[in-house]
mmCIF file of the N, C-alpha and C atoms, coordinates in Angstrom:
data_MODEL
# 
_entry.id   MODEL 
# 
loop_
_atom_site.group_PDB 
_atom_site.id 
_atom_site.type_symbol 
_atom_site.label_atom_id 
_atom_site.label_alt_id 
_atom_site.label_comp_id 
_atom_site.label_asym_id 
_atom_site.label_entity_id 
_atom_site.label_seq_id 
_atom_site.pdbx_PDB_ins_code 
_atom_site.Cartn_x 
_atom_site.Cartn_y 
_atom_site.Cartn_z 
_atom_site.occupancy 
_atom_site.B_iso_or_equiv 
_atom_site.pdbx_formal_charge 
_atom_site.auth_seq_id 
_atom_site.auth_comp_id 
_atom_site.auth_asym_id 
_atom_site.auth_atom_id 
_atom_site.pdbx_PDB_model_num 
ATOM 1   N N  . MET A 1 1  ? 110.110 84.608  117.454 1.00 0.00 ? 1  MET A N  1 
ATOM 2   C CA . MET A 1 1  ? 110.513 86.009  117.419 1.00 0.00 ? 1  MET A CA 1 
ATOM 3   C C  . MET A 1 1  ? 110.112 86.623  116.075 1.00 0.00 ? 1  MET A C  1 
ATOM 4   N N  . PRO A 1 2  ? 109.825 87.900  116.073 1.00 0.00 ? 2  PRO A N  1 
ATOM 5   C CA . PRO A 1 2  ? 109.495 88.568  114.812 1.00 0.00 ? 2  PRO A CA 1 
ATOM 6   C C  . PRO A 1 2  ? 110.722 88.677  113.901 1.00 0.00 ? 2  PRO A C  1 
ATOM 7   N N  . SER A 1 3  ? 110.465 88.809  112.624 1.00 0.00 ? 3  SER A N  1 
ATOM 8   C CA . SER A 1 3  ? 111.544 88.914  111.646 1.00 0.00 ? 3  SER A CA 1 
ATOM 9   C C  . SER A 1 3  ? 111.424 90.218  110.873 1.00 0.00 ? 3  SER A C  1 
ATOM 10  N N  . ILE A 1 4  ? 112.551 90.639  110.311 1.00 0.00 ? 4  ILE A N  1 
ATOM 11  C CA . ILE A 1 4  ? 112.572 91.817  109.448 1.00 0.00 ? 4  ILE A CA 1 
ATOM 12  C C  . ILE A 1 4  ? 113.300 91.473  108.163 1.00 0.00 ? 4  ILE A C  1 
ATOM 13  N N  . LYS A 1 5  ? 112.914 92.139  107.079 1.00 0.00 ? 5  LYS A N  1 
ATOM 14  C CA . LYS A 1 5  ? 113.587 91.994  105.790 1.00 0.00 ? 5  LYS A CA 1 
ATOM 15  C C  . LYS A 1 5  ? 114.401 93.258  105.577 1.00 0.00 ? 5  LYS A C  1 
ATOM 16  N N  . ILE A 1 6  ? 115.698 93.095  105.348 1.00 0.00 ? 6  ILE A N  1 
ATOM 17  C CA . ILE A 1 6  ? 116.609 94.227  105.180 1.00 0.00 ? 6  ILE A CA 1 
ATOM 18  C C  . ILE A 1 6  ? 117.099 94.223  103.736 1.00 0.00 ? 6  ILE A C  1 
ATOM 19  N N  . THR A 1 7  ? 116.930 95.344  103.044 1.00 0.00 ? 7  THR A N  1 
ATOM 20  C CA . THR A 1 7  ? 117.337 95.475  101.652 1.00 0.00 ? 7  THR A CA 1 
ATOM 21  C C  . THR A 1 7  ? 118.246 96.686  101.504 1.00 0.00 ? 7  THR A C  1 
ATOM 22  N N  . GLN A 1 8  ? 119.396 96.481  100.863 1.00 0.00 ? 8  GLN A N  1 
ATOM 23  C CA . GLN A 1 8  ? 120.310 97.604  100.619 1.00 0.00 ? 8  GLN A CA 1 
ATOM 24  C C  . GLN A 1 8  ? 119.829 98.368  99.397  1.00 0.00 ? 8  GLN A C  1 
ATOM 25  N N  . VAL A 1 9  ? 119.645 99.687  99.538  1.00 0.00 ? 9  VAL A N  1 
ATOM 26  C CA . VAL A 1 9  ? 119.151 100.505 98.429  1.00 0.00 ? 9  VAL A CA 1 
ATOM 27  C C  . VAL A 1 9  ? 120.139 101.601 98.024  1.00 0.00 ? 9  VAL A C  1 
ATOM 28  N N  . LYS A 1 10 ? 121.174 101.825 98.815  1.00 0.00 ? 10 LYS A N  1 
ATOM 29  C CA . LYS A 1 10 ? 122.198 102.809 98.460  1.00 0.00 ? 10 LYS A CA 1 
ATOM 30  C C  . LYS A 1 10 ? 123.562 102.147 98.557  1.00 0.00 ? 10 LYS A C  1 
ATOM 31  N N  . SER A 1 11 ? 124.479 102.613 97.752  1.00 0.00 ? 11 SER A N  1 
ATOM 32  C CA . SER A 1 11 ? 125.814 102.040 97.680  1.00 0.00 ? 11 SER A CA 1 
ATOM 33  C C  . SER A 1 11 ? 126.653 102.371 98.912  1.00 0.00 ? 11 SER A C  1 
ATOM 34  N N  . THR A 1 12 ? 127.629 101.506 99.190  1.00 0.00 ? 12 THR A N  1 
ATOM 35  C CA . THR A 1 12 ? 128.549 101.763 100.296 1.00 0.00 ? 12 THR A CA 1 
ATOM 36  C C  . THR A 1 12 ? 129.822 102.466 99.814  1.00 0.00 ? 12 THR A C  1 
ATOM 37  N N  . ILE A 1 13 ? 129.858 102.817 98.541  1.00 0.00 ? 13 ILE A N  1 
ATOM 38  C CA . ILE A 1 13 ? 131.004 103.565 98.019  1.00 0.00 ? 13 ILE A CA 1 
ATOM 39  C C  . ILE A 1 13 ? 131.068 104.912 98.736  1.00 0.00 ? 13 ILE A C  1 
ATOM 40  N N  . ASP A 1 14 ? 132.248 105.318 99.141  1.00 0.00 ? 14 ASP A N  1 
ATOM 41  C CA . ASP A 1 14 ? 132.509 106.569 99.869  1.00 0.00 ? 14 ASP A CA 1 
ATOM 42  C C  . ASP A 1 14 ? 131.917 106.572 101.278 1.00 0.00 ? 14 ASP A C  1 
ATOM 43  N N  . LYS A 1 15 ? 131.622 105.405 101.818 1.00 0.00 ? 15 LYS A N  1 
ATOM 44  C CA . LYS A 1 15 ? 131.172 105.299 103.212 1.00 0.00 ? 15 LYS A CA 1 
ATOM 45  C C  . LYS A 1 15 ? 132.355 104.823 104.050 1.00 0.00 ? 15 LYS A C  1 
ATOM 46  N N  . THR A 1 16 ? 132.244 104.960 105.359 1.00 0.00 ? 16 THR A N  1 
ATOM 47  C CA . THR A 1 16 ? 133.351 104.574 106.232 1.00 0.00 ? 16 THR A CA 1 
ATOM 48  C C  . THR A 1 16 ? 133.511 103.054 106.252 1.00 0.00 ? 16 THR A C  1 
ATOM 49  N N  . LYS A 1 17 ? 134.695 102.602 106.655 1.00 0.00 ? 17 LYS A N  1 
ATOM 50  C CA . LYS A 1 17 ? 134.959 101.172 106.765 1.00 0.00 ? 17 LYS A CA 1 
ATOM 51  C C  . LYS A 1 17 ? 134.000 100.517 107.749 1.00 0.00 ? 17 LYS A C  1 
ATOM 52  N N  . ARG A 1 18 ? 133.669 101.247 108.784 1.00 0.00 ? 18 ARG A N  1 
ATOM 53  C CA . ARG A 1 18 ? 132.759 100.718 109.804 1.00 0.00 ? 18 ARG A CA 1 
ATOM 54  C C  . ARG A 1 18 ? 131.364 100.468 109.231 1.00 0.00 ? 18 ARG A C  1 
ATOM 55  N N  . GLN A 1 19 ? 130.870 101.388 108.391 1.00 0.00 ? 19 GLN A N  1 
ATOM 56  C CA . GLN A 1 19 ? 129.561 101.214 107.775 1.00 0.00 ? 19 GLN A CA 1 
ATOM 57  C C  . GLN A 1 19 ? 129.584 100.063 106.771 1.00 0.00 ? 19 GLN A C  1 
ATOM 58  N N  . LYS A 1 20 ? 130.663 99.945  105.997 1.00 0.00 ? 20 LYS A N  1 
ATOM 59  C CA . LYS A 1 20 ? 130.799 98.838  105.046 1.00 0.00 ? 20 LYS A CA 1 
ATOM 60  C C  . LYS A 1 20 ? 130.815 97.504  105.785 1.00 0.00 ? 20 LYS A C  1 
ATOM 61  N N  . ALA A 1 21 ? 131.533 97.449  106.900 1.00 0.00 ? 21 ALA A N  1 
ATOM 62  C CA . ALA A 1 21 ? 131.615 96.216  107.687 1.00 0.00 ? 21 ALA A CA 1 
ATOM 63  C C  . ALA A 1 21 ? 130.265 95.866  108.305 1.00 0.00 ? 21 ALA A C  1 
ATOM 64  N N  . THR A 1 22 ? 129.510 96.870  108.715 1.00 0.00 ? 22 THR A N  1 
ATOM 65  C CA . THR A 1 22 ? 128.190 96.627  109.297 1.00 0.00 ? 22 THR A CA 1 
ATOM 66  C C  . THR A 1 22 ? 127.237 96.054  108.258 1.00 0.00 ? 22 THR A C  1 
ATOM 67  N N  . VAL A 1 23 ? 127.255 96.594  107.056 1.00 0.00 ? 23 VAL A N  1 
ATOM 68  C CA . VAL A 1 23 ? 126.402 96.077  105.981 1.00 0.00 ? 23 VAL A CA 1 
ATOM 69  C C  . VAL A 1 23 ? 126.801 94.634  105.661 1.00 0.00 ? 23 VAL A C  1 
ATOM 70  N N  . ALA A 1 24 ? 128.089 94.365  105.598 1.00 0.00 ? 24 ALA A N  1 
ATOM 71  C CA . ALA A 1 24 ? 128.562 93.006  105.325 1.00 0.00 ? 24 ALA A CA 1 
ATOM 72  C C  . ALA A 1 24 ? 128.181 92.048  106.457 1.00 0.00 ? 24 ALA A C  1 
ATOM 73  N N  . ALA A 1 25 ? 128.258 92.513  107.690 1.00 0.00 ? 25 ALA A N  1 
ATOM 74  C CA . ALA A 1 25 ? 127.912 91.679  108.839 1.00 0.00 ? 25 ALA A CA 1 
ATOM 75  C C  . ALA A 1 25 ? 126.422 91.340  108.868 1.00 0.00 ? 25 ALA A C  1 
ATOM 76  N N  . LEU A 1 26 ? 125.611 92.185  108.292 1.00 0.00 ? 26 LEU A N  1 
ATOM 77  C CA . LEU A 1 26 ? 124.179 91.894  108.183 1.00 0.00 ? 26 LEU A CA 1 
ATOM 78  C C  . LEU A 1 26 ? 123.916 90.811  107.135 1.00 0.00 ? 26 LEU A C  1 
ATOM 79  N N  . GLY A 1 27 ? 124.917 90.504  106.316 1.00 0.00 ? 27 GLY A N  1 
ATOM 80  C CA . GLY A 1 27 ? 124.774 89.463  105.304 1.00 0.00 ? 27 GLY A CA 1 
ATOM 81  C C  . GLY A 1 27 ? 124.400 89.990  103.939 1.00 0.00 ? 27 GLY A C  1 
ATOM 82  N N  . ILE A 1 28 ? 124.453 91.297  103.774 1.00 0.00 ? 28 ILE A N  1 
ATOM 83  C CA . ILE A 1 28 ? 124.101 91.912  102.491 1.00 0.00 ? 28 ILE A CA 1 
ATOM 84  C C  . ILE A 1 28 ? 125.345 91.942  101.616 1.00 0.00 ? 28 ILE A C  1 
ATOM 85  N N  . LYS A 1 29 ? 125.233 91.371  100.415 1.00 0.00 ? 29 LYS A N  1 
ATOM 86  C CA . LYS A 1 29 ? 126.391 91.224  99.549  1.00 0.00 ? 29 LYS A CA 1 
ATOM 87  C C  . LYS A 1 29 ? 126.506 92.295  98.472  1.00 0.00 ? 29 LYS A C  1 
ATOM 88  N N  . LYS A 1 30 ? 125.370 92.795  97.977  1.00 0.00 ? 30 LYS A N  1 
ATOM 89  C CA . LYS A 1 30 ? 125.411 93.798  96.916  1.00 0.00 ? 30 LYS A CA 1 
ATOM 90  C C  . LYS A 1 30 ? 124.138 94.629  96.927  1.00 0.00 ? 30 LYS A C  1 
ATOM 91  N N  . LEU A 1 31 ? 124.101 95.631  96.100  1.00 0.00 ? 31 LEU A N  1 
ATOM 92  C CA . LEU A 1 31 ? 122.965 96.541  96.020  1.00 0.00 ? 31 LEU A CA 1 
ATOM 93  C C  . LEU A 1 31 ? 121.701 95.774  95.644  1.00 0.00 ? 31 LEU A C  1 
ATOM 94  N N  . ASN A 1 32 ? 120.591 96.126  96.265  1.00 0.00 ? 32 ASN A N  1 
ATOM 95  C CA . ASN A 1 32 ? 119.277 95.496  96.073  1.00 0.00 ? 32 ASN A CA 1 
ATOM 96  C C  . ASN A 1 32 ? 119.205 94.052  96.567  1.00 0.00 ? 32 ASN A C  1 
ATOM 97  N N  . HIS A 1 33 ? 120.185 93.625  97.340  1.00 0.00 ? 33 HIS A N  1 
ATOM 98  C CA . HIS A 1 33 ? 120.159 92.288  97.937  1.00 0.00 ? 33 HIS A CA 1 
ATOM 99  C C  . HIS A 1 33 ? 119.387 92.362  99.253  1.00 0.00 ? 33 HIS A C  1 
ATOM 100 N N  . SER A 1 34 ? 118.579 91.349  99.518  1.00 0.00 ? 34 SER A N  1 
ATOM 101 C CA . SER A 1 34 ? 117.760 91.330  100.733 1.00 0.00 ? 34 SER A CA 1 
ATOM 102 C C  . SER A 1 34 ? 118.120 90.134  101.602 1.00 0.00 ? 34 SER A C  1 
ATOM 103 N N  . VAL A 1 35 ? 117.999 90.325  102.905 1.00 0.00 ? 35 VAL A N  1 
ATOM 104 C CA . VAL A 1 35 ? 118.176 89.242  103.864 1.00 0.00 ? 35 VAL A CA 1 
ATOM 105 C C  . VAL A 1 35 ? 117.050 89.328  104.888 1.00 0.00 ? 35 VAL A C  1 
ATOM 106 N N  . VAL A 1 36 ? 116.706 88.196  105.462 1.00 0.00 ? 36 VAL A N  1 
ATOM 107 C CA . VAL A 1 36 ? 115.696 88.143  106.517 1.00 0.00 ? 36 VAL A CA 1 
ATOM 108 C C  . VAL A 1 36 ? 116.403 87.791  107.809 1.00 0.00 ? 36 VAL A C  1 
ATOM 109 N N  . LYS A 1 37 ? 116.208 88.602  108.826 1.00 0.00 ? 37 LYS A N  1 
ATOM 110 C CA . LYS A 1 37 ? 116.856 88.405  110.128 1.00 0.00 ? 37 LYS A CA 1 
ATOM 111 C C  . LYS A 1 37 ? 115.807 88.447  111.224 1.00 0.00 ? 37 LYS A C  1 
ATOM 112 N N  . GLU A 1 38 ? 116.079 87.732  112.308 1.00 0.00 ? 38 GLU A N  1 
ATOM 113 C CA . GLU A 1 38 ? 115.236 87.832  113.489 1.00 0.00 ? 38 GLU A CA 1 
ATOM 114 C C  . GLU A 1 38 ? 115.553 89.132  114.209 1.00 0.00 ? 38 GLU A C  1 
ATOM 115 N N  . VAL A 1 39 ? 114.556 89.706  114.857 1.00 0.00 ? 39 VAL A N  1 
ATOM 116 C CA . VAL A 1 39 ? 114.737 90.964  115.569 1.00 0.00 ? 39 VAL A CA 1 
ATOM 117 C C  . VAL A 1 39 ? 115.429 90.681  116.904 1.00 0.00 ? 39 VAL A C  1 
ATOM 118 N N  . THR A 1 40 ? 116.651 91.182  117.030 1.00 0.00 ? 40 THR A N  1 
ATOM 119 C CA . THR A 1 40 ? 117.399 91.111  118.284 1.00 0.00 ? 40 THR A CA 1 
ATOM 120 C C  . THR A 1 40 ? 117.972 92.492  118.543 1.00 0.00 ? 40 THR A C  1 
ATOM 121 N N  . PRO A 1 41 ? 118.369 92.786  119.764 1.00 0.00 ? 41 PRO A N  1 
ATOM 122 C CA . PRO A 1 41 ? 118.978 94.098  120.032 1.00 0.00 ? 41 PRO A CA 1 
ATOM 123 C C  . PRO A 1 41 ? 120.234 94.335  119.205 1.00 0.00 ? 41 PRO A C  1 
ATOM 124 N N  . GLN A 1 42 ? 121.007 93.287  118.944 1.00 0.00 ? 42 GLN A N  1 
ATOM 125 C CA . GLN A 1 42 ? 122.232 93.437  118.161 1.00 0.00 ? 42 GLN A CA 1 
ATOM 126 C C  . GLN A 1 42 ? 121.921 93.805  116.714 1.00 0.00 ? 42 GLN A C  1 
ATOM 127 N N  . ILE A 1 43 ? 120.971 93.121  116.117 1.00 0.00 ? 43 ILE A N  1 
ATOM 128 C CA . ILE A 1 43 ? 120.591 93.405  114.727 1.00 0.00 ? 43 ILE A CA 1 
ATOM 129 C C  . ILE A 1 43 ? 119.990 94.796  114.611 1.00 0.00 ? 43 ILE A C  1 
ATOM 130 N N  . MET A 1 44 ? 119.135 95.173  115.559 1.00 0.00 ? 44 MET A N  1 
ATOM 131 C CA . MET A 1 44 ? 118.518 96.490  115.500 1.00 0.00 ? 44 MET A CA 1 
ATOM 132 C C  . MET A 1 44 ? 119.548 97.601  115.675 1.00 0.00 ? 44 MET A C  1 
ATOM 133 N N  . GLY A 1 45 ? 120.583 97.366  116.461 1.00 0.00 ? 45 GLY A N  1 
ATOM 134 C CA . GLY A 1 45 ? 121.661 98.339  116.605 1.00 0.00 ? 45 GLY A CA 1 
ATOM 135 C C  . GLY A 1 45 ? 122.430 98.508  115.306 1.00 0.00 ? 45 GLY A C  1 
ATOM 136 N N  . MET A 1 46 ? 122.679 97.400  114.609 1.00 0.00 ? 46 MET A N  1 
ATOM 137 C CA . MET A 1 46 ? 123.371 97.464  113.325 1.00 0.00 ? 46 MET A CA 1 
ATOM 138 C C  . MET A 1 46 ? 122.517 98.191  112.295 1.00 0.00 ? 46 MET A C  1 
ATOM 139 N N  . VAL A 1 47 ? 121.220 97.902  112.302 1.00 0.00 ? 47 VAL A N  1 
ATOM 140 C CA . VAL A 1 47 ? 120.294 98.564  111.379 1.00 0.00 ? 47 VAL A CA 1 
ATOM 141 C C  . VAL A 1 47 ? 120.286 100.072 111.627 1.00 0.00 ? 47 VAL A C  1 
ATOM 142 N N  . ALA A 1 48 ? 120.316 100.477 112.868 1.00 0.00 ? 48 ALA A N  1 
ATOM 143 C CA . ALA A 1 48 ? 120.292 101.905 113.205 1.00 0.00 ? 48 ALA A CA 1 
ATOM 144 C C  . ALA A 1 48 ? 121.531 102.618 112.689 1.00 0.00 ? 48 ALA A C  1 
ATOM 145 N N  . LYS A 1 49 ? 122.673 101.938 112.663 1.00 0.00 ? 49 LYS A N  1 
ATOM 146 C CA . LYS A 1 49 ? 123.922 102.564 112.215 1.00 0.00 ? 49 LYS A CA 1 
ATOM 147 C C  . LYS A 1 49 ? 123.984 102.784 110.707 1.00 0.00 ? 49 LYS A C  1 
ATOM 148 N N  . VAL A 1 50 ? 123.262 101.967 109.935 1.00 0.00 ? 50 VAL A N  1 
ATOM 149 C CA . VAL A 1 50 ? 123.294 102.106 108.471 1.00 0.00 ? 50 VAL A CA 1 
ATOM 150 C C  . VAL A 1 50 ? 121.898 102.353 107.903 1.00 0.00 ? 50 VAL A C  1 
ATOM 151 N N  . ARG A 1 51 ? 121.042 102.968 108.697 1.00 0.00 ? 51 ARG A N  1 
ATOM 152 C CA . ARG A 1 51 ? 119.650 103.232 108.322 1.00 0.00 ? 51 ARG A CA 1 
ATOM 153 C C  . ARG A 1 51 ? 119.549 103.982 106.990 1.00 0.00 ? 51 ARG A C  1 
ATOM 154 N N  . HIS A 1 52 ? 120.511 104.847 106.685 1.00 0.00 ? 52 HIS A N  1 
ATOM 155 C CA . HIS A 1 52 ? 120.473 105.638 105.465 1.00 0.00 ? 52 HIS A CA 1 
ATOM 156 C C  . HIS A 1 52 ? 120.818 104.841 104.210 1.00 0.00 ? 52 HIS A C  1 
ATOM 157 N N  . LEU A 1 53 ? 121.291 103.607 104.357 1.00 0.00 ? 53 LEU A N  1 
ATOM 158 C CA . LEU A 1 53 ? 121.673 102.777 103.221 1.00 0.00 ? 53 LEU A CA 1 
ATOM 159 C C  . LEU A 1 53 ? 120.678 101.651 102.943 1.00 0.00 ? 53 LEU A C  1 
ATOM 160 N N  . ILE A 1 54 ? 119.758 101.410 103.848 1.00 0.00 ? 54 ILE A N  1 
ATOM 161 C CA . ILE A 1 54 ? 118.892 100.238 103.744 1.00 0.00 ? 54 ILE A CA 1 
ATOM 162 C C  . ILE A 1 54 ? 117.419 100.602 103.926 1.00 0.00 ? 54 ILE A C  1 
ATOM 163 N N  . ILE A 1 55 ? 116.561 99.641  103.572 1.00 0.00 ? 55 ILE A N  1 
ATOM 164 C CA . ILE A 1 55 ? 115.130 99.719  103.857 1.00 0.00 ? 55 ILE A CA 1 
ATOM 165 C C  . ILE A 1 55 ? 114.802 98.509  104.704 1.00 0.00 ? 55 ILE A C  1 
ATOM 166 N N  . VAL A 1 56 ? 114.017 98.719  105.753 1.00 0.00 ? 56 VAL A N  1 
ATOM 167 C CA . VAL A 1 56 ? 113.637 97.639  106.653 1.00 0.00 ? 56 VAL A CA 1 
ATOM 168 C C  . VAL A 1 56 ? 112.130 97.441  106.583 1.00 0.00 ? 56 VAL A C  1 
ATOM 169 N N  . GLU A 1 57 ? 111.714 96.188  106.380 1.00 0.00 ? 57 GLU A N  1 
ATOM 170 C CA . GLU A 1 57 ? 110.301 95.833  106.325 1.00 0.00 ? 57 GLU A CA 1 
ATOM 171 C C  . GLU A 1 57 ? 110.038 94.751  107.361 1.00 0.00 ? 57 GLU A C  1 
ATOM 172 N N  . GLU A 1 58 ? 108.950 94.866  108.095 1.00 0.00 ? 58 GLU A N  1 
ATOM 173 C CA . GLU A 1 58 ? 108.573 93.819  109.043 1.00 0.00 ? 58 GLU A CA 1 
ATOM 174 C C  . GLU A 1 58 ? 107.885 92.694  108.288 1.00 0.00 ? 58 GLU A C  1 
ATOM 175 N N  . ILE A 1 59 ? 108.162 91.474  108.740 1.00 0.00 ? 59 ILE A N  1 
ATOM 176 C CA . ILE A 1 59 ? 107.541 90.297  108.110 1.00 0.00 ? 59 ILE A CA 1 
ATOM 177 C C  . ILE A 1 59 ? 106.576 89.686  109.093 1.00 0.00 ? 59 ILE A C  1 
# 
């Protein structure tokens, strides 16, 4: 399966609890932290919900 690299570039301060939980569920721990995930419908749905806080790169 294809993979994507997800990097947090904006803070979760003043964001909703749901957005903070989504970023944490993606495995991102702090600003400028990156994780590599396989492309699944669940991951892509999470990415869509916090698109304004992250950058997504295809690997």
